[in-house]
N, C-alpha and C positions, 0 to 999 in steps of 0.2 A: 582157433581158441574162441569160446563163447563169452560174450561180454554182457552183463547185466547192469541195470541202473540200481544203484545202491545208496544208502545213506549210512555216513560214518560218524562216530563221534570221537573227537580228538582232544587230547590234553595238550595245551600250549603254555609255555611259560614266557611271560612277557613282563619286563620291568620287575622280575622277582616274583611275580604273582602267577599262580596256575589258573588257567581258565578252561573251560570246557566249550568246545565248538563243535557245532554239527555242519557237516559239509557233504552234500550229496554229489554223487557222480557228474550231474549236469553242471553243477556250479564250478567243479573242477575243470570240466571241458572249456567253460567260458573263459577262464582266465589264461588259457595257454594258446590262444589264438595266434599271438605273434609268432610263436615258433613256426606256424605251418606257412608263414610267408617265406621260410627258408626252405621251399622245395628243392629236391636235388636239381642243381643247374650245373653248367658247363665250368669246370675248374681244373687245375693241375697241381702237381707237387714238385717241389724242388728240394734239393738238400742244403739250401740256405735257409736259415730261420729268422723270423721276427717274433717278439714277444707282444701279445695283446693283453693289456691289463685294464680292467674296469672295477674301480673301487676294491682293489684287492684280489679279485677274481682274475687269474691270468691263465694263459695258455700259449704254447710255442706253435706257430703256423709257418708254412713256407712263405718265404719272403714275397712272392708275387701274388698272395692271396689278399682278398679284400675283407674288410670287416666293418661291423657297425654295432654299437651298444645302444640298447633301448631299455626304457623303464615306463611302466604303466601301473596306475593305481585304480583299484576297483572298488568303488564306493559302497556298493551293496555288501560285499563282504569284507571290506576294510583290509584287503590283501593287496600288496605290492609285488609286482612281478618284475624281475631283471633279466636281462638277456644279452649274452655275447653271441653274435652271429658271424660266421667266416665262411668264405667261399672262394674257389678258384677263379681265374679270369679267362680261361680257354675252353678247350673242348672235352674234358672229362667231367663226371658228375660228382666230384667229391666236396662234401660239405661237412661243417660241424656247427652245432648250436649247443650253448650252455644256458639253460634257463634255471632260475631259483626264485622262490617265493617265500615271504616273510611269515610262514606258518609250518608247523610240523604236521605232515599227512603221511600215510602209509605209502611207501615207494612203490608197491605194486598198484595202488590206486592211481597214482601219477601216471604210470606207464599205460595202464589200460584207458584211461581218459584221452591219453595222447593218440593211442591208436584209433580209438572210435572217432576223435574228432578229425584225424586225417582222412579216414575212410568216409566220413560224412562230408567234409567240405571239398576234398579232392578225390573223385571217383576212381582216379588211376590207382589209388592205393589199395582199392579192393582186390586188385589182381595180385597183391603181394601175399607171401605166406608168412605167418608170424609164429614163432616157437612158444614154448612154455615160458613163463616168467620164472627165473631161477634165482637162488642165492648166490652172490658172489662176493669176493674181497675185491674192492676197487679203491686204489690209494690208501689202503689201510681201513677203509670204511665197510661197515656191513651194508652191502648194497643189492639191489635186485637188477636183473638184466633179461633183456628179451631180444632174441636174434631174429631179424626178418631179411627176406630176399625174394627176388622175383623180377618180372618185367613191368616197368611203369608204362611202357608203350612199345610198339614193335621195334625191336633191335635195340632196345634201351633197358638193359638189365642193372639191377642195383642190389646192394648187399651191405647190411649194417647193423647197428645195435643201439637200443635204448638202455641207458644205465642210470639208476635213480638211487639216491641215498640223502641222509639227513646229517647235517652238521650244525651244532648249536641250535638255534631256533629257525633254521632255514633247510627247506627241501630243494635238492638239486635234481636236475635230470639233464643227461647229456645225450644228444642225437647225434651219431656220426654214421656216415654213409658214404658209398661211392662205388666205383666200378670194380670188377674182379681183380684188377691189378692193384687197386689201393686197398681193398678189404684185407685186414690182417697183415698188411706190409709193414715194413720197418717204419715208413713214415706214418701209417695209421697209428701204430704202436706208440711211437715217439710222441704223437700229438695227445693221445689219452694219457700217457704217463707224465706229460708236462703240466697237466691241469693242476692248478692250485685253488682251491675253494676258500679262499681266506677273505670273505666279505667284510669290509671295514664298517658297514653301517648304511643308513639311509642316505640317499643321494639328494643333495639339495638342488631344488628347481633353479633353473637358470632364470636370471631376470630378462623378461621379454623386452625387445627393442620395439614392439609394436604397440601402440596405444589405440584403444577401441572406445567408441562412443556410439549410442544409439541416435540415428538420424531421425527414424519414425518407426512406426510399427513394421515395416517391411525391410529396412535397410540398416545396415550398421557401418560406420565409418571407421576405416583404418588408417592410422597415421604411422607410416614408415619413416625412415631417416630422411629420405630426400623427396619424398612424394607422399600423397594421400589419395584415397579414393573411398567410395561407398559400394558395398556388395550387398545384394539380396540375402535376407536372412535364410532363404532356402539353401544357402551355400555356407560352408565352414572352411576355415583355414586349416590346411593339412598339417597335423601334428608331426614334427620330425622324428617322433618316437613311434610312429604308428606303423602297422604292418604294411601298409600302402608305401610308406616312405622306405622301408626296408626293401621291398619288392623293386621299387624304383631304383635304388642304389645298386642292388645285384644285377639288374638288367643292363644298367649303365656301363658297369664294369665288363660285362659280357660282351656287348657290342664294341667297346673300344678296345677290348683285348682280343677278340676273336676276328671282327671285322676291321679293325683298325680304323674305326670311324669316330670321328669327334662328335660325341653326344652333347648337344647344347643342354644348358640347365636353366631352370627358372628360380628366380629368388623366393617367389611366393606361389603356392598353388591352392586355389579353392576348389573344393569338390562338393558333391551334394551332402546336405547336412546330415549327419548319421553315418557317414562312411567309417569314420573312426570311433563310432559308438560302442565300445566293448562291453559297456554296462548293459545294453539292451539289444540282443541279438536280433529281435525281430525288426527293430528300426535299422539296425545296420545291413539286414538283408535287403530291405526296401531301397535303401540308398544305393547298395551296390548294383541293384538292377537297373538304375538310371544311368544316364551319361550326360554329364555337363562339366565343364571346366572354365575357371577364370584364372589365367596365368599371367604373371608379371615378372619381366625380366628387365634388369637395368643395367646400363653400360655407362661407365664413367671414361670421358675423353678429355682432350686438351682443349684450350680456349679456341672457340670458333670452328671446332670440328663439327658442330651441328648449327642448324639455323636457330634464331632466337626464338623465345617462348611465343610470341605473337606475332611473328613476321608475316607479311601479306606474300603468299607464294604466287607469282604469276608466270606462266610458262607460255611460249608460243606454242602453237599445235604440234610443231616438229619437236620442240623440247619435251612437251608432255608425252608424246608418243615414245621417245626414248626412255623417259622415267619409267612410264608404264610398262615398257618391255623389260626394263631392269628389274623391276618388282616381280613380274611374272616369271622371268628366267631364275630369280633367286628362290622363288616359291618351287618351282619344278625341281630345282637342285635339292631342296629340303625334303621334298616328297620322295625323290629318288634315294636319298640317304635312308629314310625310313623304310623304302622297300628293301634296301640292302639289309636292313635290320630285321626283315621278315615281318614287317607290319603292314597290314592290309589298308593302305592309305592312297589308294587310287584316285586321282583327280577326276571329278566328274564335270565341273564347270568352274570358270573362274571370271570375275567381274573386273572391269577396269578400275584403276585406283580412283579414290575420291579425295580432294583435299578440302578441309574444313576447320571450322573453330568450334571448341565447345562452349558451353555458356560462361565458361570462366575465362575466355578469350584465348585459350591454349590451342595452338594450331596443331593439326594431326594429320597424317596421311593414312587412309583407310584402304584395306584390301580385303574383298569377301570371296570366298570359294566354297564349294561343296566337295566332300570327298567320301569314299567308301568308309565304313566302320565295321566293327565286329557284329553288331546286331542291328545294322540300319545305316542309313547314310547320315553324315553329319554336316551341319553348317557351321563354318568357321569364319570369324571377322579378327582381323589383325588391325590394331591402331598402333601407328608410330608417333610418338611425341617427342619433340626436341626442345632442349633448352641450354643452346650455347655450348656446354661442356659435357652435357649428359643427355642420355636418351632412355626412353622407356618403351618396350614393346608391350602392349597389353593385348591379350588374346582371349576372345570369349567363343565358347563352341558348346554345341549340344546336338542331341540326336533330332533330327528334323521331325520324326514320329512324335517327340515329346515337346515340340515347339510351344504347345499350350501352357507348358509348365515354366519355361524359361524365357521365351523371346521378349515378351513385353518388359520384363525387369532388366534383361540383359541389354537391351537397347538404351537404358537409362545410365548405365555404368559410365560411359565415356564422358558424359556431362558433368560428373561427380569429380573428375580427376583434376589436381593441382600439383605442381611442383612445390616444394617448400619455399624456395627462394626463386624468383623470377629473374632470369638472366638474358 
């Protein structure tokens, strides 16, 4: 099918008032980016069902599928996008996404923009065949549907449908797809027929547990419940509603479901500023081309599980060698786990551990190493900070070829760290 960039004029009813809104094809493409984080991934179907409900929009899915709800607001268009994403947790490619926006647009435009965005963002979609957009009845609504099929990659075939329709002042699109055994199966039809698009209204934003304050022109301080630190303004705290967060949850489910690998999680992830910027696609593309992370994980223990916040750690040479070996063995085990998950994280070199205190007198153990990355080798520094009954692992990493962008500021982060209560 041939897709053209168009500008459309729509009638919108909001708060009882009719408005006219001009929305062009590029604008619609921009607001549907989250759906494309739900690339076909490995999943399965069972005959036992669970109901996923997000503010009145619900669907029945197999009991062993994962799911995540997201919401994003686009300031330039004043449009809010909601999404329910579901996926299986093992080796088939069956997935579903239900997305809706708080504006009425033509259903065929929604589908066309979806297809072009997928082909633009994920080249593998250029190998698929897309049928004509046709009129259908879906759940009693006048809807548009587009069938697609083909090979995403060698020996990985997929078939599915886009279905778009309008209810009240919201436009919905459903993307369901999977392998040949799933497409049009009883499970496939059950999922589609179980969808209830009864959106109850705007989602209230959760009150953040994180307080921020500007330290200087280059750093922002983040105050979490148990600790605080300052992070360069070249980094942003990942939004739990972002497509990066959605992709992470899908992959975590895959590895735990398929490989039976316990995937550790981080409480907070900082990434290059602009990565979650759905308002500015150019800014987002620049951020996605870079690689750097600041990762923070928190562990709560019992009294005296860890050393005190400012203990002076003294080891004999034999004791140091034993502790150093333990840290190296643990790192090798982590990287081996990543290898099982299909991640290219081959260890290139590793330094001996270092024990020191930051400027706030908090003691830490530091471990540095270099590993392979997708687009170049990566420098990683792990800091382990202890506080009697709690421990934080702070990790900073960046592509070595981009050291000029990150190293100087990242080296300062450890000195900004403090536990809320010294124990």
